[in-house]
C-alpha positions as CSV (number, residue, x, y, z in Angstrom):
1,M,118.9,113.2,95.5
2,S,116.3,110.6,96.6
3,D,115.8,109.3,100.1
4,F,116.5,105.7,98.8
5,H,118.6,104.7,95.8
6,E,119.3,101.1,94.8
7,S,120.7,99.3,91.8
8,I,120.8,95.6,91.0
9,D,122.0,93.5,88.1
10,V,119.8,90.6,87.0
11,D,120.2,87.8,84.6
12,A,117.2,88.8,82.5
13,T,116.7,90.9,79.4
14,P,115.3,94.4,79.7
15,D,112.1,93.3,78.0
16,D,111.6,90.5,80.6
17,V,112.4,92.8,83.5
18,W,109.9,95.4,82.1
19,A,107.1,92.9,81.7
20,Y,107.5,91.8,85.3
21,V,108.0,95.1,87.1
22,I,105.3,97.0,85.3
23,D,102.6,94.5,86.1
24,P,101.0,95.5,89.4
25,S,99.8,92.0,90.1
26,H,103.5,91.1,90.7
27,L,104.1,93.8,93.3
28,P,103.3,91.7,96.4
29,E,105.7,89.0,95.1
30,W,108.8,91.3,95.3
31,Q,107.8,94.2,97.7
32,A,107.6,93.0,101.3
33,S,105.1,95.6,102.4
34,A,102.8,95.3,99.5
35,V,99.6,93.5,100.4
36,S,97.8,94.0,97.0
37,A,98.0,96.1,93.8
38,E,95.7,96.6,90.9
39,Q,95.5,98.8,87.9
40,L,92.6,101.2,88.2
41,D,92.2,102.3,84.6
42,P,91.1,100.1,81.7
43,G,93.3,99.6,78.7
44,P,97.0,99.7,78.3
45,T,99.2,101.5,80.8
46,A,100.3,105.0,79.9
47,V,101.2,108.3,81.5
48,G,98.2,109.2,83.7
49,S,97.3,105.5,84.4
50,R,96.7,104.8,88.1
51,V,97.5,101.9,90.3
52,R,96.0,101.2,93.8
53,V,98.5,99.6,96.2
54,T,97.7,98.5,99.7
55,R,100.8,98.3,102.0
56,H,101.6,97.4,105.5
57,V,102.8,100.6,107.1
58,G,103.8,100.0,110.7
59,S,100.9,98.0,112.1
60,R,98.3,99.3,109.6
61,E,97.3,98.5,106.1
62,M,97.2,101.7,104.0
63,P,95.7,101.9,100.5
64,M,97.4,104.5,98.2
65,T,96.9,105.5,94.6
66,M,99.9,106.0,92.4
67,E,99.8,107.7,89.0
68,Y,102.3,107.2,86.2
69,T,104.1,110.4,85.4
70,E,106.6,108.7,83.1
71,Y,106.1,105.5,81.0
72,D,108.9,104.7,78.6
73,P,108.9,100.9,77.8
74,P,111.2,99.1,78.4
75,R,113.5,101.7,79.8
76,A,111.9,103.9,82.6
77,W,108.8,104.5,84.6
78,T,107.8,107.0,87.3
79,L,104.9,106.8,89.8
80,Q,103.7,109.6,92.0
81,G,101.4,109.1,95.0
82,V,98.2,111.1,94.6
83,D,96.3,110.4,97.8
84,G,96.6,109.3,101.4
85,P,98.8,110.6,104.2
86,V,102.0,109.1,102.8
87,R,102.8,109.8,99.1
88,G,105.6,108.0,97.5
89,H,107.6,109.2,94.4
90,F,109.2,106.2,92.7
91,H,111.4,106.2,89.6
92,G,112.8,103.1,88.0
93,E,115.1,102.5,85.1
94,I,116.2,99.4,83.3
95,L,119.5,99.5,81.5
96,P,120.8,96.7,79.2
97,I,124.1,95.2,80.1
98,D,126.1,92.4,78.6
99,E,124.8,93.3,75.1
100,G,121.2,93.1,76.4
101,R,121.4,89.6,77.9
102,R,121.3,91.1,81.4
103,S,119.8,94.2,83.0
104,R,120.6,96.8,85.6
105,V,117.6,97.9,87.5
106,I,117.9,101.3,89.2
107,M,115.3,102.4,91.7
108,D,114.8,105.7,93.5
109,L,112.2,106.4,96.1
110,D,111.2,109.5,98.0
111,F,108.2,110.3,100.3
112,E,106.0,113.2,101.1
113,G,103.8,113.3,104.2
114,K,100.4,115.0,104.3
115,G,98.5,115.5,107.5
116,M,99.4,112.6,109.8
117,G,101.8,111.5,107.2
118,K,104.2,114.3,108.2
119,V,104.7,112.3,111.4
120,L,104.6,108.8,109.8
121,V,107.2,109.5,107.1
122,P,110.1,110.2,109.5
123,L,109.1,108.0,112.4
124,V,107.8,104.9,110.6
125,V,108.0,104.9,106.8
126,R,111.6,105.7,106.3
127,R,112.7,103.3,109.0
128,Q,110.6,100.5,107.4
129,V,111.8,101.3,103.9
130,R,115.4,101.3,105.0
131,K,115.0,97.7,106.2
132,E,112.7,96.6,103.3
133,F,114.5,98.1,100.2
134,P,117.4,95.6,100.3
135,V,115.0,92.7,100.8
136,N,112.9,93.9,97.9
137,E,116.0,94.0,95.7
138,R,116.8,90.3,96.6
139,L,113.2,89.3,96.0
140,L,113.1,91.0,92.6
141,K,116.4,89.5,91.5
142,N,115.2,86.1,92.6
143,R,111.9,86.3,90.9
144,L,113.3,87.6,87.6
145,E,116.1,85.1,87.4
146,H,113.9,82.1,88.2
147,R,111.2,83.2,85.8
148,T,113.7,83.3,82.9
149,A,115.7,80.2,83.9
């Protein structure tokens, strides 16, 4: 079981949801701690592609590299942190509902601490994510529903 599990229903098709959530440039629009995000590898995204995300963690900005370990458009994707003291493991799924007119977005997030991250994860990161995850859900829903309106 993951540390954090959330599910939201949005008034957008799975293809529209996929196109939005998979584009790293949108991350700061719907994730409160994300300062910036960029794809590191040229070409289309696939398993093994990497994304650099800079986040506010506590009072610091921390860059971290995430690598796709699953990429199944427009259904599921998994990213694993590969560097830094705090390494996230994120899994997302998009399920069609209402005959594909709407979508259910399911998100699971876990963390692993390395070095000073072993202290940061329980004292700072989990507390921050506990507050931020519901905000991120609302931001994502709002962005998706207003993009397709």
